[in-house]
C-alpha positions as CSV (number, residue, x, y, z in Angstrom):
1,M,98.4,21.4,73.7
2,R,98.3,18.8,70.9
3,T,97.7,15.8,73.1
4,I,94.3,15.1,71.7
5,A,95.6,15.7,68.1
6,R,98.4,13.2,68.8
7,E,95.9,10.7,70.1
8,S,93.8,11.2,66.9
9,L,96.9,10.5,64.8
10,F,97.7,7.5,66.9
11,K,94.2,6.1,66.3
12,L,94.5,6.7,62.5
13,L,97.9,5.2,62.2
14,F,97.0,2.2,64.3
15,S,93.9,1.6,62.2
16,S,95.9,2.0,59.0
17,Q,98.0,-1.0,59.9
18,F,94.9,-3.2,59.5
19,S,92.9,-1.6,56.7
20,S,92.9,1.5,54.6
21,V,91.7,4.7,56.3
22,S,89.3,6.8,54.3
23,E,89.1,10.5,54.3
24,E,85.6,10.2,55.7
25,L,86.9,8.3,58.7
26,K,89.7,10.8,59.2
27,R,87.3,13.7,59.2
28,A,84.8,11.9,61.5
29,L,87.6,11.1,64.0
30,F,88.9,14.7,63.9
31,K,85.3,15.9,64.5
32,A,84.6,13.4,67.3
33,D,87.9,14.4,69.0
34,K,86.9,18.1,68.6
35,L,90.1,19.1,66.9
36,D,90.4,22.8,65.9
37,E,91.7,24.0,62.6
38,N,95.3,24.2,63.8
39,D,95.2,20.6,65.2
40,V,93.7,19.3,61.9
41,K,96.5,21.1,60.0
42,Y,99.1,19.6,62.3
43,C,97.6,16.1,61.9
44,N,97.6,16.3,58.1
45,E,101.2,17.6,58.1
46,V,102.4,14.8,60.3
47,L,100.5,12.2,58.2
48,C,102.0,13.6,55.1
49,K,105.5,13.4,56.5
50,I,105.0,9.9,57.7
51,K,103.7,8.8,54.3
52,E,106.5,10.5,52.4
53,N,109.2,9.2,54.7
54,E,107.9,5.8,55.9
55,Q,110.9,3.9,54.6
56,T,113.3,6.2,56.4
57,I,111.3,6.1,59.6
58,N,111.3,2.3,59.5
59,E,115.0,2.3,59.0
60,V,115.4,4.7,62.0
61,I,113.3,2.4,64.1
62,D,115.3,-0.7,63.0
63,K,118.6,1.1,63.7
64,N,117.5,2.3,67.2
65,S,115.5,-0.7,68.4
66,L,117.9,-3.1,69.9
67,S,115.2,-5.6,70.8
68,F,113.0,-5.8,67.7
69,P,113.0,-4.8,64.1
70,Q,110.1,-2.5,63.2
71,S,108.3,-5.4,61.5
72,R,107.9,-7.1,64.9
73,I,107.0,-4.1,67.0
74,Y,103.5,-4.2,68.4
75,P,101.2,-2.1,66.1
76,A,100.3,0.4,68.8
77,D,103.9,1.0,69.7
78,K,104.8,1.4,66.0
79,S,102.1,3.9,65.5
80,I,103.3,6.0,68.5
81,L,106.9,5.8,67.2
82,Y,105.9,7.0,63.7
83,I,104.4,10.1,65.2
84,A,107.3,10.9,67.5
85,I,110.0,10.2,65.0
86,A,108.3,12.3,62.4
87,E,108.1,15.1,64.9
88,I,111.8,14.7,65.9
89,L,113.1,14.5,62.3
90,Y,110.8,16.8,60.4
91,F,109.3,19.4,62.8
92,N,111.9,21.6,64.3
93,D,109.3,23.8,66.0
94,I,108.3,20.9,68.3
95,P,110.8,20.3,71.2
96,N,112.2,16.8,71.2
97,R,111.3,16.3,74.9
98,V,107.7,17.2,74.1
99,S,107.6,14.5,71.4
100,V,109.1,11.9,73.8
101,N,106.8,12.8,76.7
102,E,103.7,12.8,74.6
103,A,104.7,9.4,73.1
104,A,105.3,7.9,76.5
105,N,101.9,9.2,77.7
106,I,100.1,7.8,74.7
107,A,101.9,4.5,75.2
108,S,100.9,4.4,78.9
109,K,97.3,5.0,77.9
110,Y,96.9,2.7,74.9
111,S,99.7,0.1,75.0
112,S,101.3,-2.4,77.3
113,E,102.9,-1.7,80.7
114,K,106.5,-1.7,79.3
115,S,105.8,0.2,76.1
116,A,106.4,3.7,77.5
117,S,110.0,2.9,78.5
118,F,110.6,0.9,75.3
119,I,109.4,3.8,73.2
120,S,111.3,6.4,75.3
121,G,114.5,4.4,74.9
122,I,114.2,4.3,71.1
123,L,113.3,7.9,70.9
124,S,116.3,8.9,73.1
125,S,118.6,7.1,70.7
126,V,117.0,8.8,67.7
127,I,117.4,12.2,69.3
128,E,121.0,11.5,70.2
129,E,121.7,10.3,66.7
130,N,119.9,13.2,65.1
131,D,121.8,15.7,67.3
132,N,125.1,14.2,66.1
133,V,124.3,14.7,62.4
């Protein structure tokens, strides 16, 4: 399971919204979270996809968030959405329901009481839109 790896990604993305994240911090976090080689590879691939496609991911969030534009979404929720949307759009080997469930679990653990349902709603719309393309 990649739950710990996703939580590491969440921590990095959340931190990056407030200051730059160094390679040393990234390696230290991966080591502290005891990620194996496959998890580190997964994390780096997701981070790369997010960086390459940040504008697209922001547009997807704006299009599917009826309540708030991505610029107004709580940083923790935005970080979770980035991971899940990157998985849904760019990683065909990860089932969409896994991405949604993991995102909801991370939101329940690290964000507000209503965040899990807010995030699940956005991701459901993203999946439906992506399936129709």
